[in-house]
C-alpha positions in Angstrom: -118.7 -242.7 47.7 -115.9 -245.2 46.9 -115.2 -245.5 43.0 -112.4 -247.4 43.2 -112.2 -250.8 41.8 -110.8 -253.6 43.7 -110.8 -257.0 44.6 -113.5 -256.7 46.7 -116.0 -255.2 44.5 -114.5 -256.5 41.3 -117.7 -258.7 41.0 -120.1 -256.3 40.5 -118.5 -255.8 36.8 -117.6 -259.2 35.6 -120.8 -260.5 34.5 -121.5 -257.7 32.2 -118.2 -258.8 30.7 -118.8 -262.2 30.6 -122.2 -261.6 29.0 -120.8 -259.5 26.0 -118.3 -262.4 25.3 -120.9 -264.9 25.7 -122.5 -263.2 23.0 -119.7 -263.0 20.7 -118.8 -267.3 21.2 -121.8 -268.3 20.8 -122.2 -266.1 16.9 -118.7 -266.9 16.1 -118.4 -270.6 17.4 -121.9 -271.3 16.9 -122.6 -273.1 20.5 -125.2 -272.7 22.8 -125.3 -270.2 25.4 -124.9 -272.5 28.3 -121.3 -274.0 26.3 -120.2 -270.2 25.9 -120.5 -269.7 29.5 -118.7 -272.6 30.5 -115.8 -272.2 28.1 -115.4 -268.6 29.3 -115.2 -269.4 33.2 -112.9 -272.4 32.1 -110.5 -269.9 29.9 -107.5 -268.6 31.4 -108.7 -265.0 30.2 -111.1 -265.6 32.8 -109.2 -266.0 35.7 -106.8 -263.1 34.9 -110.0 -261.1 34.0 -111.4 -262.1 37.8 -107.9 -260.5 39.3 -108.2 -257.0 39.6 -104.6 -256.8 39.8 -103.9 -257.7 36.5 -106.2 -254.6 35.4 -107.7 -256.8 32.5 -111.0 -255.5 33.8 -110.0 -252.1 32.1 -110.1 -254.0 28.2 -113.5 -253.7 26.4 -115.3 -257.1 25.0 -113.5 -256.9 21.9 -110.6 -257.2 23.4 -111.2 -260.0 25.6 -112.6 -261.9 23.0 -110.0 -261.6 21.1 -107.8 -262.5 24.3 -110.3 -265.3 24.6 -110.0 -266.4 21.5 -106.6 -266.5 20.8 -105.5 -268.1 23.9 -108.1 -270.8 23.0 -106.1 -271.6 19.9 -102.9 -271.6 21.4 -103.5 -274.2 24.2 
């Protein structure tokens, strides 16, 4: 069994990361789930998260959320 994360199987762990960020974003910003998901998928944080070489997939949900909101405020 291959337990290595690579670009071909990274998609398997992304939904849980997005779900955690969505929950935090909806609660923090008082927006709908759909708006939160759109914001996440359109973000630079997500573009980097879906690229295995950045290793952002190692990060926990709180760190990812912080990265998302910090990048959002600097744009």
